[in-house]
Chimera marker file (.cmm) of the C-alpha trace (Angstrom):
<marker_set name="trace">
<marker id="1" x="46.537" y="-31.947" z="-66.829" r="1" g="1" b="0" radius="0.5"/>
<marker id="2" x="48.765" y="-32.581" z="-63.804" r="1" g="1" b="0" radius="0.5"/>
<marker id="3" x="47.314" y="-31.753" z="-60.385" r="1" g="1" b="0" radius="0.5"/>
<marker id="4" x="49.892" y="-28.981" z="-60.008" r="1" g="1" b="0" radius="0.5"/>
<marker id="5" x="48.841" y="-27.495" z="-63.372" r="1" g="1" b="0" radius="0.5"/>
<marker id="6" x="45.230" y="-26.958" z="-62.308" r="1" g="1" b="0" radius="0.5"/>
<marker id="7" x="44.220" y="-23.388" z="-61.544" r="1" g="1" b="0" radius="0.5"/>
<marker id="8" x="43.087" y="-22.583" z="-58.025" r="1" g="1" b="0" radius="0.5"/>
<marker id="9" x="39.383" y="-22.762" z="-57.292" r="1" g="1" b="0" radius="0.5"/>
<marker id="10" x="37.535" y="-19.441" z="-57.505" r="1" g="1" b="0" radius="0.5"/>
<marker id="11" x="37.217" y="-17.554" z="-54.240" r="1" g="1" b="0" radius="0.5"/>
<marker id="12" x="33.715" y="-17.709" z="-52.795" r="1" g="1" b="0" radius="0.5"/>
<marker id="13" x="32.574" y="-15.082" z="-50.367" r="1" g="1" b="0" radius="0.5"/>
<marker id="14" x="34.014" y="-15.730" z="-46.930" r="1" g="1" b="0" radius="0.5"/>
<marker id="15" x="35.290" y="-19.235" z="-47.669" r="1" g="1" b="0" radius="0.5"/>
<marker id="16" x="38.881" y="-18.864" z="-48.828" r="1" g="1" b="0" radius="0.5"/>
<marker id="17" x="41.825" y="-16.569" z="-48.420" r="1" g="1" b="0" radius="0.5"/>
<marker id="18" x="43.067" y="-14.557" z="-51.381" r="1" g="1" b="0" radius="0.5"/>
<marker id="19" x="45.735" y="-16.293" z="-53.447" r="1" g="1" b="0" radius="0.5"/>
<marker id="20" x="49.256" y="-15.812" z="-52.062" r="1" g="1" b="0" radius="0.5"/>
<marker id="21" x="50.348" y="-14.245" z="-55.356" r="1" g="1" b="0" radius="0.5"/>
<marker id="22" x="48.772" y="-10.844" z="-54.685" r="1" g="1" b="0" radius="0.5"/>
<marker id="23" x="52.127" y="-9.333" z="-53.573" r="1" g="1" b="0" radius="0.5"/>
<marker id="24" x="53.704" y="-10.335" z="-56.899" r="1" g="1" b="0" radius="0.5"/>
<marker id="25" x="50.736" y="-8.959" z="-58.850" r="1" g="1" b="0" radius="0.5"/>
<marker id="26" x="50.965" y="-5.709" z="-56.877" r="1" g="1" b="0" radius="0.5"/>
<marker id="27" x="54.667" y="-5.379" z="-57.805" r="1" g="1" b="0" radius="0.5"/>
<marker id="28" x="53.875" y="-5.884" z="-61.506" r="1" g="1" b="0" radius="0.5"/>
<marker id="29" x="51.251" y="-3.121" z="-61.653" r="1" g="1" b="0" radius="0.5"/>
<marker id="30" x="51.798" y="0.542" z="-62.455" r="1" g="1" b="0" radius="0.5"/>
<marker id="31" x="48.380" y="1.172" z="-60.942" r="1" g="1" b="0" radius="0.5"/>
<marker id="32" x="47.155" y="-0.125" z="-57.609" r="1" g="1" b="0" radius="0.5"/>
<marker id="33" x="45.752" y="-3.312" z="-56.111" r="1" g="1" b="0" radius="0.5"/>
<marker id="34" x="43.408" y="-3.042" z="-53.128" r="1" g="1" b="0" radius="0.5"/>
<marker id="35" x="42.510" y="-5.893" z="-50.792" r="1" g="1" b="0" radius="0.5"/>
<marker id="36" x="39.522" y="-5.892" z="-48.399" r="1" g="1" b="0" radius="0.5"/>
<marker id="37" x="41.558" y="-4.513" z="-45.478" r="1" g="1" b="0" radius="0.5"/>
<marker id="38" x="42.631" y="-1.398" z="-47.425" r="1" g="1" b="0" radius="0.5"/>
<marker id="39" x="40.707" y="1.878" z="-47.240" r="1" g="1" b="0" radius="0.5"/>
<marker id="40" x="39.958" y="2.439" z="-50.952" r="1" g="1" b="0" radius="0.5"/>
<marker id="41" x="38.761" y="-1.160" z="-51.478" r="1" g="1" b="0" radius="0.5"/>
<marker id="42" x="35.173" y="-0.511" z="-50.336" r="1" g="1" b="0" radius="0.5"/>
<marker id="43" x="34.761" y="2.478" z="-52.626" r="1" g="1" b="0" radius="0.5"/>
<marker id="44" x="36.102" y="0.606" z="-55.645" r="1" g="1" b="0" radius="0.5"/>
<marker id="45" x="34.430" y="-2.739" z="-54.894" r="1" g="1" b="0" radius="0.5"/>
<marker id="46" x="30.944" y="-1.244" z="-54.658" r="1" g="1" b="0" radius="0.5"/>
<marker id="47" x="29.025" y="-2.327" z="-57.741" r="1" g="1" b="0" radius="0.5"/>
<marker id="48" x="27.174" y="0.238" z="-59.811" r="1" g="1" b="0" radius="0.5"/>
<marker id="49" x="24.092" y="-1.941" z="-59.386" r="1" g="1" b="0" radius="0.5"/>
<marker id="50" x="23.465" y="-1.834" z="-55.637" r="1" g="1" b="0" radius="0.5"/>
<marker id="51" x="21.042" y="-4.744" z="-55.949" r="1" g="1" b="0" radius="0.5"/>
<marker id="52" x="24.094" y="-6.956" z="-56.515" r="1" g="1" b="0" radius="0.5"/>
<marker id="53" x="26.289" y="-7.579" z="-53.474" r="1" g="1" b="0" radius="0.5"/>
<marker id="54" x="29.870" y="-8.481" z="-54.346" r="1" g="1" b="0" radius="0.5"/>
<marker id="55" x="33.002" y="-9.171" z="-52.320" r="1" g="1" b="0" radius="0.5"/>
<marker id="56" x="35.912" y="-9.439" z="-54.731" r="1" g="1" b="0" radius="0.5"/>
<marker id="57" x="39.178" y="-10.890" z="-53.454" r="1" g="1" b="0" radius="0.5"/>
<marker id="58" x="40.844" y="-7.676" z="-54.639" r="1" g="1" b="0" radius="0.5"/>
<marker id="59" x="40.310" y="-4.680" z="-56.885" r="1" g="1" b="0" radius="0.5"/>
<marker id="60" x="42.850" y="-3.560" z="-59.482" r="1" g="1" b="0" radius="0.5"/>
<marker id="61" x="42.872" y="0.116" z="-60.402" r="1" g="1" b="0" radius="0.5"/>
<marker id="62" x="44.673" y="-0.135" z="-63.733" r="1" g="1" b="0" radius="0.5"/>
<marker id="63" x="46.920" y="2.739" z="-64.806" r="1" g="1" b="0" radius="0.5"/>
<marker id="64" x="47.404" y="1.434" z="-68.342" r="1" g="1" b="0" radius="0.5"/>
<marker id="65" x="46.671" y="-1.423" z="-70.730" r="1" g="1" b="0" radius="0.5"/>
<marker id="66" x="49.591" y="-3.486" z="-69.389" r="1" g="1" b="0" radius="0.5"/>
<marker id="67" x="47.986" y="-3.447" z="-65.927" r="1" g="1" b="0" radius="0.5"/>
<marker id="68" x="44.837" y="-4.922" z="-67.456" r="1" g="1" b="0" radius="0.5"/>
<marker id="69" x="46.909" y="-7.661" z="-69.104" r="1" g="1" b="0" radius="0.5"/>
<marker id="70" x="48.708" y="-8.394" z="-65.810" r="1" g="1" b="0" radius="0.5"/>
<marker id="71" x="45.451" y="-8.542" z="-63.847" r="1" g="1" b="0" radius="0.5"/>
<marker id="72" x="43.679" y="-10.775" z="-66.382" r="1" g="1" b="0" radius="0.5"/>
<marker id="73" x="46.647" y="-13.145" z="-66.643" r="1" g="1" b="0" radius="0.5"/>
<marker id="74" x="46.851" y="-13.359" z="-62.846" r="1" g="1" b="0" radius="0.5"/>
<marker id="75" x="43.114" y="-14.065" z="-62.582" r="1" g="1" b="0" radius="0.5"/>
<marker id="76" x="43.280" y="-16.748" z="-65.281" r="1" g="1" b="0" radius="0.5"/>
<marker id="77" x="46.302" y="-18.439" z="-63.708" r="1" g="1" b="0" radius="0.5"/>
<marker id="78" x="44.749" y="-18.285" z="-60.224" r="1" g="1" b="0" radius="0.5"/>
<marker id="79" x="41.289" y="-19.389" z="-61.313" r="1" g="1" b="0" radius="0.5"/>
<marker id="80" x="39.713" y="-16.141" z="-60.096" r="1" g="1" b="0" radius="0.5"/>
<marker id="81" x="36.547" y="-14.717" z="-61.631" r="1" g="1" b="0" radius="0.5"/>
<marker id="82" x="36.841" y="-11.290" z="-63.276" r="1" g="1" b="0" radius="0.5"/>
<marker id="83" x="34.443" y="-8.380" z="-63.293" r="1" g="1" b="0" radius="0.5"/>
<marker id="84" x="34.862" y="-5.075" z="-65.106" r="1" g="1" b="0" radius="0.5"/>
<link id1="1" id2="2" r="1" g="1" b="0" radius="0.2"/>
<link id1="2" id2="3" r="1" g="1" b="0" radius="0.2"/>
<link id1="3" id2="4" r="1" g="1" b="0" radius="0.2"/>
<link id1="4" id2="5" r="1" g="1" b="0" radius="0.2"/>
<link id1="5" id2="6" r="1" g="1" b="0" radius="0.2"/>
<link id1="6" id2="7" r="1" g="1" b="0" radius="0.2"/>
<link id1="7" id2="8" r="1" g="1" b="0" radius="0.2"/>
<link id1="8" id2="9" r="1" g="1" b="0" radius="0.2"/>
<link id1="9" id2="10" r="1" g="1" b="0" radius="0.2"/>
<link id1="10" id2="11" r="1" g="1" b="0" radius="0.2"/>
<link id1="11" id2="12" r="1" g="1" b="0" radius="0.2"/>
<link id1="12" id2="13" r="1" g="1" b="0" radius="0.2"/>
<link id1="13" id2="14" r="1" g="1" b="0" radius="0.2"/>
<link id1="14" id2="15" r="1" g="1" b="0" radius="0.2"/>
<link id1="15" id2="16" r="1" g="1" b="0" radius="0.2"/>
<link id1="16" id2="17" r="1" g="1" b="0" radius="0.2"/>
<link id1="17" id2="18" r="1" g="1" b="0" radius="0.2"/>
<link id1="18" id2="19" r="1" g="1" b="0" radius="0.2"/>
<link id1="19" id2="20" r="1" g="1" b="0" radius="0.2"/>
<link id1="20" id2="21" r="1" g="1" b="0" radius="0.2"/>
<link id1="21" id2="22" r="1" g="1" b="0" radius="0.2"/>
<link id1="22" id2="23" r="1" g="1" b="0" radius="0.2"/>
<link id1="23" id2="24" r="1" g="1" b="0" radius="0.2"/>
<link id1="24" id2="25" r="1" g="1" b="0" radius="0.2"/>
<link id1="25" id2="26" r="1" g="1" b="0" radius="0.2"/>
<link id1="26" id2="27" r="1" g="1" b="0" radius="0.2"/>
<link id1="27" id2="28" r="1" g="1" b="0" radius="0.2"/>
<link id1="28" id2="29" r="1" g="1" b="0" radius="0.2"/>
<link id1="29" id2="30" r="1" g="1" b="0" radius="0.2"/>
<link id1="30" id2="31" r="1" g="1" b="0" radius="0.2"/>
<link id1="31" id2="32" r="1" g="1" b="0" radius="0.2"/>
<link id1="32" id2="33" r="1" g="1" b="0" radius="0.2"/>
<link id1="33" id2="34" r="1" g="1" b="0" radius="0.2"/>
<link id1="34" id2="35" r="1" g="1" b="0" radius="0.2"/>
<link id1="35" id2="36" r="1" g="1" b="0" radius="0.2"/>
<link id1="36" id2="37" r="1" g="1" b="0" radius="0.2"/>
<link id1="37" id2="38" r="1" g="1" b="0" radius="0.2"/>
<link id1="38" id2="39" r="1" g="1" b="0" radius="0.2"/>
<link id1="39" id2="40" r="1" g="1" b="0" radius="0.2"/>
<link id1="40" id2="41" r="1" g="1" b="0" radius="0.2"/>
<link id1="41" id2="42" r="1" g="1" b="0" radius="0.2"/>
<link id1="42" id2="43" r="1" g="1" b="0" radius="0.2"/>
<link id1="43" id2="44" r="1" g="1" b="0" radius="0.2"/>
<link id1="44" id2="45" r="1" g="1" b="0" radius="0.2"/>
<link id1="45" id2="46" r="1" g="1" b="0" radius="0.2"/>
<link id1="46" id2="47" r="1" g="1" b="0" radius="0.2"/>
<link id1="47" id2="48" r="1" g="1" b="0" radius="0.2"/>
<link id1="48" id2="49" r="1" g="1" b="0" radius="0.2"/>
<link id1="49" id2="50" r="1" g="1" b="0" radius="0.2"/>
<link id1="50" id2="51" r="1" g="1" b="0" radius="0.2"/>
<link id1="51" id2="52" r="1" g="1" b="0" radius="0.2"/>
<link id1="52" id2="53" r="1" g="1" b="0" radius="0.2"/>
<link id1="53" id2="54" r="1" g="1" b="0" radius="0.2"/>
<link id1="54" id2="55" r="1" g="1" b="0" radius="0.2"/>
<link id1="55" id2="56" r="1" g="1" b="0" radius="0.2"/>
<link id1="56" id2="57" r="1" g="1" b="0" radius="0.2"/>
<link id1="57" id2="58" r="1" g="1" b="0" radius="0.2"/>
<link id1="58" id2="59" r="1" g="1" b="0" radius="0.2"/>
<link id1="59" id2="60" r="1" g="1" b="0" radius="0.2"/>
<link id1="60" id2="61" r="1" g="1" b="0" radius="0.2"/>
<link id1="61" id2="62" r="1" g="1" b="0" radius="0.2"/>
<link id1="62" id2="63" r="1" g="1" b="0" radius="0.2"/>
<link id1="63" id2="64" r="1" g="1" b="0" radius="0.2"/>
<link id1="64" id2="65" r="1" g="1" b="0" radius="0.2"/>
<link id1="65" id2="66" r="1" g="1" b="0" radius="0.2"/>
<link id1="66" id2="67" r="1" g="1" b="0" radius="0.2"/>
<link id1="67" id2="68" r="1" g="1" b="0" radius="0.2"/>
<link id1="68" id2="69" r="1" g="1" b="0" radius="0.2"/>
<link id1="69" id2="70" r="1" g="1" b="0" radius="0.2"/>
<link id1="70" id2="71" r="1" g="1" b="0" radius="0.2"/>
<link id1="71" id2="72" r="1" g="1" b="0" radius="0.2"/>
<link id1="72" id2="73" r="1" g="1" b="0" radius="0.2"/>
<link id1="73" id2="74" r="1" g="1" b="0" radius="0.2"/>
<link id1="74" id2="75" r="1" g="1" b="0" radius="0.2"/>
<link id1="75" id2="76" r="1" g="1" b="0" radius="0.2"/>
<link id1="76" id2="77" r="1" g="1" b="0" radius="0.2"/>
<link id1="77" id2="78" r="1" g="1" b="0" radius="0.2"/>
<link id1="78" id2="79" r="1" g="1" b="0" radius="0.2"/>
<link id1="79" id2="80" r="1" g="1" b="0" radius="0.2"/>
<link id1="80" id2="81" r="1" g="1" b="0" radius="0.2"/>
<link id1="81" id2="82" r="1" g="1" b="0" radius="0.2"/>
<link id1="82" id2="83" r="1" g="1" b="0" radius="0.2"/>
<link id1="83" id2="84" r="1" g="1" b="0" radius="0.2"/>
</marker_set>
């Protein structure tokens, strides 16, 4: 695997910026993508299990199955962890 072919390292809380591709992912979604500085992010990023503290790089609110495909492909290409 060439160095340029390697996926980006996963984002760890407070250590890295989100991948620069979020604007392109946002354009490819019928639903919405929320980053930490957006109002709905906190509501959607709160885990159902409040014993687990998470800080995702972004939250995708999928409108359809294609949004799920787009989000998963983006995460895989960027080396981001996924939670449902």
